[in-house]
N, C-alpha and C positions, 0 to 999 in steps of 0.2 A: 558688648565686650566690657569686661571689668578687670580689676587688678589681678584677681586670682587667675583668670584665664590668660593673662599676659606673662605670668611668671611660672617657673617650675614648681611642682608640688612641695619640694623640700624648702624652697624659699618662703612659700606661704606658711608652712608649718613652723618655720623659724620665727616668722613674724608673730604668729599666734602664741608660741611658747614664751616669747620674750615680753609679752603684753599681759596686762591685768584684765581678767574676765569680768564683765559687768552685765547686769540684766537691766533692761529698760522697759517699763510698762508702756502700754499704748498711750499716746498723747504727751509723753515726756520728751523734752528737747535733749538731743545728744550734743548739739553744738548750737551756739547762739550768734546771730549776726552782730558784728561789731566787737565781739570779745577777742582777746589776744589768742593767737594760735599756739597754744601751749602743748597740744597733743594731737594725735591722730587716732581714729577708731577703725579697726578692721571688723567689718560686719559679717557675722557667721550665720545668724538666723534672723528672720523677720524682714519687714519692709519699712523704709523711711521715706519721708517726703522732704524735698528741698524747697524752701520758700524764701522769698526775698521781699523786704519792705522797700518801697520806693518813695520818692520825695512827696508824692501826693498823699501818702499815708496808707495806700493800699498794700495788701499783702498778696503776692502772686505765687502760686504753686508752679515751680519751674519744672520739676521732674520727680519721679520716684526711683529709688535705688533699692537693690536687694542684696542677698548674701554674695560675698566675694568682693565687695567694694571696700576701698579704704577712704574714709571720710576725713576731710580737712587737710589733705596732704599738701595742696599747693600753698595754703596759708602757712603751714609749718615749714615748708621748704624756703619760701620767700620772706618769712617772718613778717607777715601782714595780718591785719585783723580778719576775722571770719567774714566772708562776703555774703553768706546766707545762713539761715537757720535750718537745722536738720532735726526733724522730730519723728518719733516712732509712730507709725500708723497701725502697727501690730506689735505684739510682744517681741522684743529684739534681744539678741545677745551680741555684744560688742567686746572687742579686745583693745584696750587703751594702751598706747605707747607714747611717752613724752616726745615732744618735737625733736629735741636734741638727739634722743636715741633713734628716732626714725631716720634722721639725717645720717647717722652713723650706719644704720642698717642698710640704707640705700648705697652708701659708699662701699660697704663691705661686699654687697652683692652686685655692685656695678649696675644700679637700676636707674640712674639719672635719665638716660635716653628713653627707657621704657615708660617711666612716669610722665615725662614731658610729652611723649608721643601720645599716650593715653589722654592726657589733658587736651592736646590739640584735636584729637579725634572726637572727643566729647563736644568741644566747642564747635567744631565743624558740623557735627550732627545736629546740635541745637540750632545753629544758624540755618541749616537746610530745613529743619522743621519750621522755624519761624518764617522763612521765605515761602514755604508751602502754604502756611496758614494765611498768608496775605493773598495768594493767587487762587486758591482752591475754593470750590463751593462749600457751603456748610456741611453737606453730607460727606464730602471727601475729606474735610478737615477732621471730623470726628473719627473717621476711619483711619486717617493718618496718625492721629494721636494714639488710638488703640493699638495700631501696628507698632508704633514706637515703644509703647509700654510692654507689648508682648515680647519684643526683641530685648528689652532691658531687664524685665523682672519676671517674664513668663516662665513657667515650668510645665513639664508634661503632666497632663491630667487624663482622666478616663475618656473624655470626649474631645480632647484637643489640647490646646495650650491654655493653661489656667493662669489668669492674671489676678492676683490678690491685690485689689486696689487699696482698701482700708481708708478711702476718702469718700465723702459724699459726691453725688452726681454733679452738684453745682461746682465743685472744685475741678472735676473732670471737664466740665463745660468750659470753665475759665481757661484751662490748658488748651482747649480747642478754639479759643477766642470767640465764644458765643455764650448765650444765656442758657440756663437749665431748661427753660421752656422750649428752646429750639433743640437742645441736645437730646433730651429724653425721647421724643418721637423718632429722631434719626437712629438712635440706638435700637429702638423697637423695630424699625425697618430692617436693620441689619440682622436682628434676631429672626424676624419673619422670613427673611431670605435664606436662613440657615447658615449665615456666616458667623454669627455670634450666639452665645448663650449668656443670658443675664441672670445674675443672682445677687443677693444682698452683699455688697462690698466686694464683689468679684465679677469678672467677665471671663468667659471661655471662648477662645477663638476656635471655632469648629472647622473653618475652611480658610486656611492661611492664604492660599492662592487667590481666592476671590476677595479676601480682605485687601490684599495688595492691589488688585484691580480697582476696588472701590476707593482706595487711598489716592489713586492717580486722577480720579474724577471721570474715568471712563464709565459709561453706563451699561449695565447688563440689562437684558430684556425683562428680567423678573425682579429687578431692584430699582425702584423709583428713586430719583435723586431730586432733592428740593433745592 
């Protein structure tokens, strides 16, 4: 669920028309952690990754976001520094609106409850994902992360749900709380079972029902779990 799915089409179009269109090349930051929240970006094309630097110096990939998202909205509303860095993992098109204008846009369309509920829903989903990553087996963890990404940024493809990752497998592994050497064989198992199709920078979910089962940790007879 993203911002565009939460609001009427005319509200989304009003946001786009009142914003400045910008193009972002792959690898370019759209927002930087710690900077002032002076604007929001409505994403209409491409995929971005949300990363956060922690005290240890590590950079963690928290999630991927796709078209229909409004980026940086909570910092703009609360007038707080950016809590994460958002970078393009593919060529992106964004529509930039100053923070004060976005606050006026929200008031004009009475969107406060919608925006806050979306923020709460996202936080709850991330917390559920993190809780699952603590309790599940490695095989179930990687399936759970792929399922989460399919629901967030997947789109219909020829063979199922296409997930344009735009990130290397080691970052996907980190999202599933494991090393690349563990994640790659598990993804291959899912591919061998006919659940996923693997390509360069992309994953196709060929059997969503069985992926959901794999993400719970329940074992199918033809799908070995490590």
